[in-house]
DSSP file (Angstrom, degrees, kcal/mol; ACC not computed):
  #  RESIDUE AA STRUCTURE BP1 BP2  ACC     N-H-->O    O-->H-N    N-H-->O    O-->H-N    TCO  KAPPA ALPHA  PHI   PSI    X-CA   Y-CA   Z-CA
    1    1 A M              0   0    0      0, 0.0     2,-0.0     0, 0.0     0, 0.0   0.000 360.0 360.0 360.0 132.9 -134.8 -122.2  140.8
    2    2 A G     >  -     0   0    0      1,-0.1     4,-2.6     4,-0.0     5,-0.2  -0.227 360.0-105.9 -78.9 168.7 -134.7 -125.9  141.4
    3    3 A G  H  > S+     0   0    0      1,-0.2     4,-2.2     2,-0.2     5,-0.2   0.879 118.8  49.9 -60.4 -40.7 -137.3 -128.5  140.5
    4    4 A F  H  > S+     0   0    0      2,-0.2     4,-2.9     1,-0.2     5,-0.2   0.947 111.7  48.9 -65.5 -46.8 -138.5 -129.0  144.1
    5    5 A T  H  > S+     0   0    0      1,-0.2     4,-2.4     2,-0.2     5,-0.2   0.936 111.7  48.2 -59.8 -45.9 -138.9 -125.2  144.6
    6    6 A E  H  X S+     0   0    0     -4,-2.6     4,-2.0     1,-0.2    -1,-0.2   0.915 114.2  47.0 -59.4 -42.8 -140.8 -124.8  141.3
    7    7 A A  H  X S+     0   0    0     -4,-2.2     4,-1.9    -5,-0.2    -2,-0.2   0.893 111.6  50.4 -66.8 -40.3 -143.1 -127.7  142.2
    8    8 A A  H  X S+     0   0    0     -4,-2.9     4,-1.5     1,-0.2    -1,-0.2   0.902 113.7  44.1 -69.1 -39.7 -143.7 -126.5  145.7
    9    9 A L  H  X S+     0   0    0     -4,-2.4     4,-1.9    -5,-0.2    -1,-0.2   0.813 111.0  54.6 -74.6 -28.0 -144.6 -123.0  144.6
   10   10 A E  H  X S+     0   0    0     -4,-2.0     4,-2.9    -5,-0.2     5,-0.2   0.870 105.6  54.0 -68.4 -37.4 -146.8 -124.3  141.8
   11   11 A R  H  X S+     0   0    0     -4,-1.9     4,-2.3     2,-0.2    -2,-0.2   0.907 108.6  48.7 -62.1 -41.4 -148.7 -126.4  144.3
   12   12 A V  H  X S+     0   0    0     -4,-1.5     4,-2.0     2,-0.2    -2,-0.2   0.922 112.4  47.8 -64.2 -44.3 -149.4 -123.3  146.4
   13   13 A R  H  X S+     0   0    0     -4,-1.9     4,-2.2     1,-0.2    -2,-0.2   0.929 112.8  49.0 -61.8 -47.2 -150.6 -121.4  143.2
   14   14 A A  H  X S+     0   0    0     -4,-2.9     4,-2.6     1,-0.2    -1,-0.2   0.875 110.3  50.5 -64.0 -38.9 -152.8 -124.3  142.2
   15   15 A A  H  X S+     0   0    0     -4,-2.3     4,-2.2    -5,-0.2    -1,-0.2   0.883 110.1  50.5 -68.5 -35.4 -154.4 -124.6  145.7
   16   16 A R  H  X S+     0   0    0     -4,-2.0     4,-2.6     2,-0.2    -2,-0.2   0.912 111.5  48.4 -66.3 -41.0 -155.1 -120.9  145.7
   17   17 A T  H  X S+     0   0    0     -4,-2.2     4,-2.6     1,-0.2     5,-0.2   0.936 111.8  49.2 -64.6 -46.5 -156.7 -121.1  142.3
   18   18 A R  H  X S+     0   0    0     -4,-2.6     4,-2.2     1,-0.2    -1,-0.2   0.881 111.3  49.6 -60.7 -37.9 -158.8 -124.1  143.4
   19   19 A L  H  X S+     0   0    0     -4,-2.2     4,-2.3    15,-0.2    -1,-0.2   0.913 110.4  50.3 -65.9 -43.8 -159.9 -122.2  146.6
   20   20 A D  H  X S+     0   0    0     -4,-2.6     4,-2.4     1,-0.2    -2,-0.2   0.928 112.4  47.0 -57.9 -46.3 -160.9 -119.2  144.5
   21   21 A A  H  X S+     0   0    0     -4,-2.6     4,-1.8     1,-0.2    -2,-0.2   0.897 111.6  50.4 -65.4 -40.8 -162.9 -121.3  142.2
   22   22 A A  H  <>S+     0   0    0     -4,-2.2     5,-2.2    -5,-0.2     4,-0.4   0.865 110.9  49.7 -65.4 -38.3 -164.6 -123.2  145.0
   23   23 A S  H ><5S+     0   0    0     -4,-2.3     3,-0.8     1,-0.2    -2,-0.2   0.903 110.5  48.7 -64.1 -42.7 -165.5 -119.9  146.7
   24   24 A E  H 3<5S+     0   0    0     -4,-2.4    -2,-0.2     1,-0.2    -1,-0.2   0.850 111.4  50.4 -67.1 -31.5 -167.0 -118.4  143.6
   25   25 A A  T 3<5S-     0   0    0     -4,-1.8    -1,-0.2    -5,-0.2    -2,-0.2   0.545 106.7-131.2 -83.1  -8.0 -169.0 -121.7  143.0
   26   26 A D  T < 5 +     0   0    0     -3,-0.8     2,-0.8    -4,-0.4    -3,-0.2   0.920  51.2 156.9  56.4  46.9 -170.2 -121.4  146.7
   27   27 A D     >< -     0   0    0     -5,-2.2     4,-2.6     1,-0.2    -1,-0.2  -0.857  26.3-169.0-106.8  95.5 -169.3 -125.1  147.1
   28   28 A A  H  > S+     0   0    0     -2,-0.8     4,-2.2     1,-0.2    -1,-0.2   0.876  84.7  48.9 -54.1 -46.7 -168.7 -125.6  150.8
   29   29 A Y  H  > S+     0   0    0      1,-0.2     4,-2.2     2,-0.2    -1,-0.2   0.924 112.5  47.1 -62.3 -45.2 -167.2 -129.0  150.5
   30   30 A E  H  > S+     0   0    0      2,-0.2     4,-2.8     1,-0.2    -2,-0.2   0.860 109.6  55.0 -65.2 -34.8 -164.8 -128.0  147.8
   31   31 A V  H  X S+     0   0    0     -4,-2.6     4,-2.5    -9,-0.3    -1,-0.2   0.947 108.4  48.9 -59.2 -49.1 -163.8 -124.9  149.8
   32   32 A A  H  X S+     0   0    0     -4,-2.2     4,-1.9     1,-0.2    -2,-0.2   0.884 113.7  45.6 -59.5 -43.7 -162.9 -127.1  152.8
   33   33 A M  H  X S+     0   0    0     -4,-2.2     4,-2.1     1,-0.2    -1,-0.2   0.909 113.7  48.5 -68.8 -40.8 -160.8 -129.5  150.6
   34   34 A A  H  X S+     0   0    0     -4,-2.8     4,-2.5     2,-0.2   -15,-0.2   0.854 109.2  53.5 -69.2 -34.2 -159.1 -126.6  148.9
   35   35 A E  H  X S+     0   0    0     -4,-2.5     4,-2.7     2,-0.2    -1,-0.2   0.909 109.3  49.2 -63.9 -42.5 -158.3 -124.9  152.2
   36   36 A D  H  X S+     0   0    0     -4,-1.9     4,-2.3     2,-0.2    -2,-0.2   0.919 111.3  48.6 -63.5 -42.2 -156.7 -128.1  153.5
   37   37 A E  H  X S+     0   0    0     -4,-2.1     4,-2.8     2,-0.2    -2,-0.2   0.918 112.3  49.1 -62.4 -43.3 -154.6 -128.4  150.3
   38   38 A L  H  X S+     0   0    0     -4,-2.5     4,-2.7   -23,-0.2     5,-0.2   0.927 110.2  49.7 -65.9 -42.5 -153.5 -124.8  150.6
   39   39 A E  H  X S+     0   0    0     -4,-2.7     4,-2.4     2,-0.2    -1,-0.2   0.916 113.2  47.2 -58.6 -43.3 -152.6 -125.1  154.3
   40   40 A D  H  X S+     0   0    0     -4,-2.3     4,-2.2     2,-0.2    -2,-0.2   0.931 112.7  48.5 -63.6 -44.9 -150.6 -128.3  153.5
   41   41 A A  H  X S+     0   0    0     -4,-2.8     4,-2.2     1,-0.2    -2,-0.2   0.896 113.4  47.4 -63.2 -41.7 -148.8 -126.6  150.5
   42   42 A L  H  X S+     0   0    0     -4,-2.7     4,-2.7     2,-0.2    -1,-0.2   0.900 110.2  53.2 -65.4 -41.9 -148.0 -123.5  152.6
   43   43 A R  H  X S+     0   0    0     -4,-2.4     4,-2.5    -5,-0.2    -2,-0.2   0.903 110.0  47.4 -57.7 -42.9 -146.7 -125.7  155.4
   44   44 A L  H  X S+     0   0    0     -4,-2.2     4,-1.4     2,-0.2    -1,-0.2   0.923 112.1  50.1 -69.2 -42.7 -144.4 -127.5  153.1
   45   45 A A  H  <>S+     0   0    0     -4,-2.2     5,-2.7     1,-0.2     3,-0.5   0.938 112.5  46.5 -57.2 -48.6 -143.2 -124.2  151.6
   46   46 A R  H ><5S+     0   0    0     -4,-2.7     3,-2.1     1,-0.2    -2,-0.2   0.919 106.5  58.8 -61.3 -45.0 -142.4 -122.8  155.0
   47   47 A K  H 3<5S+     0   0    0     -4,-2.5    -1,-0.2     1,-0.3    -2,-0.2   0.806 111.2  41.6 -52.8 -34.8 -140.7 -125.9  156.1
   48   48 A H  T 3<5S-     0   0    0     -4,-1.4    -1,-0.3    -3,-0.5    -2,-0.2   0.238 117.7-110.2-101.9   9.6 -138.2 -125.5  153.2
   49   49 A G  T < 5 +     0   0    0     -3,-2.1    10,-0.4     1,-0.2     2,-0.3   0.718  63.2 154.9  74.4  20.5 -137.8 -121.8  153.6
   50   50 A L      < -     0   0    0     -5,-2.7     8,-0.7     8,-0.2     2,-0.6  -0.648  40.5-132.6 -87.0 138.6 -139.6 -120.8  150.5
   51   51 A S  B     -A   57   0A   0     -2,-0.3     6,-0.2     6,-0.3     2,-0.2  -0.785  21.7-152.8 -87.1 123.0 -141.3 -117.5  150.1
   52   52 A T    >   -     0   0    0      4,-2.9     3,-3.3    -2,-0.6     4,-0.1  -0.488  34.8 -92.0 -92.2 169.0 -144.8 -117.6  148.7
   53   53 A E  T 3  S+     0   0    0      1,-0.3    -1,-0.1    -2,-0.2    -2,-0.0   0.776 126.4  53.5 -53.7 -31.5 -146.5 -114.9  146.7
   54   54 A D  T 3  S-     0   0    0      2,-0.1    -1,-0.3     1,-0.0     3,-0.1   0.343 120.3-107.7 -89.2   9.7 -148.0 -113.4  149.9
   55   55 A G  S <  S+     0   0    0     -3,-3.3     2,-0.3     1,-0.3    -2,-0.2   0.489  75.3 138.7  82.9   1.5 -144.6 -113.2  151.5
   56   56 A V        +     0   0    0     -4,-0.1    -4,-2.9    -5,-0.1    -1,-0.3  -0.608  53.5  23.1 -81.7 141.2 -145.3 -116.0  153.9
   57   57 A G  B    S+A   51   0A   0     -2,-0.3    -6,-0.3    -6,-0.2   -11,-0.1  -0.557  71.4 101.7 102.3-168.5 -142.4 -118.4  154.4
   58   58 A G              0   0    0     -8,-0.7    -8,-0.2   -13,-0.3    -9,-0.2  -0.004 360.0 360.0  76.3 169.9 -138.8 -117.9  153.9
   59   59 A Q              0   0    0    -10,-0.4    -1,-0.1    -8,-0.0    -9,-0.1   0.341 360.0 360.0-139.5 360.0 -136.3 -117.3  156.6
């Protein structure tokens, strides 16, 4: 696995962790920010054909 792939997948994992934490804290602002980051990270992964943990992405 190359450096870009590792970094992109780590970004997705980190965004999911951030979203989970924000949801548990019931922080609406942080949830919105985390959702935006996750959407952006997933978009980037899909664009490069990477498969994320939920099976989204890839070609």
